[in-house]
N, C-alpha and C positions, 0 to 999 in steps of 0.2 A: 164849433161851440153851438150849442144847440139850446138854448136855455137863457136867454136873456133878453127877452123881450122889456119886462122891469123884474124886479126882484119877486114879489108876488105872483104874478103866474109862474114865474121860473118854478117857486117851489112847490105851486100845487100842480105844477104838469109832471113835477120831478119822481109823484109818489108811484107812479105805474111800473110795474116791475114783472117780467115776463118773461119765460124759461123755453126754451126750445130745445128738441131731441136732439143731442149732440151728433155732428156728422151728418145732419139731413142736408139734402140738398133743393134748395128752395125754387130752383128750375124745374129740377124733374122728381121731385118730391122721394128720390132714392136716399139709401145710409150711403152713408162715405165708407167702403172697405176699409179702408184703414186710417188711423189717426194723424190728423197734418201737422199739429201745435202738440207737444210733449211736454213732462218734467216741469209743470207749470207752479208759480211761485211766485211769493210776495217780494218783491227785491226792496224795496222801501215804501213801508207805510208813513201817513202824511198825518197831520193834526188837522183835521176837516174845523174845528173850533178855532184853530190859531191862522186862521183864512188860505190852507194849506189844501185847496179846490183845485188840483191839476188840470189843465185844458189843453195842453198842445207841450210836444219835445219834437226834442232835435237830437240826431246822436253826432257826437264830435269826433274827428280823427285819433282822439287818443280815447276814446272808448267808452268816456264819460257824456253824460246828458244833459239838455238844456232844457228844464222844465218850467212851464208858464205856469203861475199859478192866480185863478182869478181873486182870491180875494176878499173882493166886496159880498161877493155872495154869500159869504158866510161872518157879513159886516167887521172883514180886517182888509188892511191896506194888500194890496197883491205884491208878489213877489216874483223874481225871476231865479230860478236856482240851477249850480251846477249838482248833480248827482254824480257818484261812482259806479261803475258797472255793476260793481258788487253792492251799490245802494250804503254800505257802509260809512260813505263822507260825503258828507253836503254843506255845499257854499252858497249865499246869498248873495247872490250876483249884483242885484237892485232891488229894491224897496220903492215900491209906487206911493199913490197918496189915495187916503180912505175913501172911496166911495168909486175908484176906480178898476177897472179890471185887464190885467195882462193877456191877452189871447194869442195868438199863431208867432211861431219864431222860428227863426232862421238863420245861418252861418251861411258870411264869403268867406273865401278862400285865405283871405288877410287873419281872419279870427275874428272879424267883428262881430258881434250878436245883433242882429235884428228883431225888432218885436212889437206887436200892436199894442196902445194902449187903448182902450172902450173908457170914451168920460163924455160926459157932459157939458165938461170947461172945454170952450173953442180953442185954449190955449193949450191944452194936452191932448185934445182925440188927433191918433194919427200914428206914423211909423216913427220909431224912436230908432236908435243905433248908441252901442254899447264896447266901443273899440276898445282892444288889450291895453290893459293897463288903464284905461281911461275912465270918463266917467259919463253917464248917459247923456242924451239930448236928443232934441227933436229932427229928425228928418224933412218930415213932410205933414202937414196939418191935412186931418180929414173930418168930414162932416159932422158936427156934434150930436147930431138926432141920427146919425148911421152908425153901423155897427161891425168894426174893423175886424174879423174871423182869422180865417185862414191866409198864410204868407208865405212867398216863396221869393228865392233868388234865380234869373236865368244862369243860365251856362259861364255865361260871356261875364257876369257879375257885375253887370253896368243897368239892370233893371228890376226892381221887385214889384210883384203881383200881391196885391189883397184883393181878398173876398170882402162884400161888402152885404152880408143878410140883412139889415132890411131894406137895402135899396135897390139889389136885384141887381149889383154893380161889383168889376173886377175892374180896380186899381190900377193904371201905373207909376211907381215911383222910382223916378231916377236917385240912383247911388249915391251919385257926383253934388244930389242936392237938386231942389228946386222944386214947383209944385206937381202935387197929385195931378193925372191925368186921368178920365175917363178912358181903359181901354177897352171894355165891351159891357154896354147894358144889353137885355134880351127879356123875354119870359118866360125863357127856358133858366131862367137864374133868378126869376122875382118869386118872392112869399106866395104863398095864398094868403090873400087879407082874409078869408072868414077861419083861419087854423088855429088853435087855444092861442099857441106860439108861431106869428108869422115872421117865420123865420127861411130866405131862401138860399143863396147860393153858401157855403159853407167852407166844409175844408179845402184846402188849396195845393195843390203839385203842381210844378214844372219837371214836368218829365219826355225825356224822348222825343225834341220839340212840338211838345206839344203844353199848355195850360189846362190841368185836371182838376176837376171840382164837382163840390158836390152839390146837391140841392137835399136842405133837408124836409121842405112842406112836400115836394114832391119826389120822395125816398130814391133820386136819381144819379148817378154818376155819371159826369159829362166828361169827353175831350174837345178841346179848342187846339186846333192846332195853330202853330203861330207863322205868318208865312214869313218869307224872306226880308220883307220892308219892317216886319214886325209886328202884322196886323195881323188878329185874331181872323181866323179864318171859318169856315161852317160847324158847329156845331156838333160832335156824334154823341149820340146818347150808348154810352157803352152797356147800361145794365141799368131796370128798374125794379120797383118792389122792396127797395130796401130801407125799411121803415126805419125813422130814428136814425137815417145815417148820418153820419158829424165830420172827421177827418179818417185820413187813411194814407196807408203808404206802401209801396213797391217790393215784391222781394227783391230787385237791386236794380241797379241800373240801368240794366239791359233786359231786363223783363217788364213785361204787363202785366202780371200777376199781381194783384192787391189786394191787401188786406184792409176792410175795413170797420170800422168801429159805430155799431150800431147802439146809441147813445139809450134812449127809450126801450131798448130791446134787450138788454145785457148780453148781446150778442156782439163775435164776430167774423167776419162772414169772409171766405176767398170768392174775389171777383176772378174771374179765367178773363181772358180778349172773346171770347166769343158771347161773352154776357153770362156764361152758367154760374150760377151762384151756391156755393157750399159753406154752411154752417159750421167753425170749425171749433169756436170755443164760446160758452152761454156762461149762466150765472152758476150753475154746478161747477164751475172750473173759477168760482170767488169773483166773477165779472162785475160790476155795479157803475151804470152809468158810464162806460165807455166813450171816451171823449177824442182819443188820439192813437196810434198806432205807428212803431218806428221796427226798422231791420237793420239788425247787424250780423253779416254774417249769416247762420245761421239761425240767430237770436230775434226772437219777434219782442217786442216792449207795447204795454197796456198802459194809457195811462188811466187810473178809475175814479172820476169825480165823487162816486159815490152820493148825489142828490139826496136821496132818500135816508131816512133813519135807519140803521144808529149811526148812516156816515163813515165806515173805514174806506175812507181816500188810501190809495196807495195807489205806486209802481208796480206792475206784473212784467214777469218775463218768462218764455217760455223758448222751447226747441223745437225748430219747424223742421219736418221728416220731411225732406224731399221725396224721397218713395211714393210716400200720403200724400204726398201732394199733386205727386206726377201722375197718380194711382186713381182717379177719378172714377 
């Protein structure tokens, strides 16, 4: 989530819209020989004026999608929403408090949904949980002057990792309950103080034994190995130059190929393990302030917050062309 220093600054920063040539390689300047994502369409339109400003997305085992809505960005209450794979059915799971925002969300193996609440109220700021058939409750508090953003659960289901975009910190939160602890603070995660919107570590995923994160201000995708003791290893920069990078996801649980959402550029890039970048979707495909990506099989989903008028917020879907992906 790359637009929340405060609402006024975010609105001003969201006006820029840039269009790139489709399938251009950001690393080598070559055109991509084949399209990587095809049949792009709107899966579900959202009502931006009602606070349906999508921020994050999780694919569930039943193929439904859990979407976090910012709410406060449009002056409305945030929501956590379940959307069917075809977009025809929508269920509001949680409605938040006016002035708050729902950011990252993830799912435990037992079906519990975890989500971040960004709030200036210390009694609400933090990580919340929604058990199946239950009611939402706060799992752990986080600083009210921070910005909890990306959220992921480790494979054991014991620890949640939270990126704090203001504090340049990754928090670790026990799923069983208890206080959040600082897992990692580093300059590589920090915002740039002189930036128009100083936002550092942003998207976060746990993948292949490491915590992967983006830094919005520094345009980087980073990998932090998790040691056998659960501590952070040495930070590795996977790639740089990803201007406006927000959240991201992987081709599969076994692949290190990443689909990144470049919020301010209205692009989705593919980042290969060697750091090579290829732009695969642009504003010409309907992208408008993309905030996150998710993959289900050969389907790619993108949440569009559409921060600039006319605010056509939506959930998009497209088909991943594996031949094109491999034929770079």
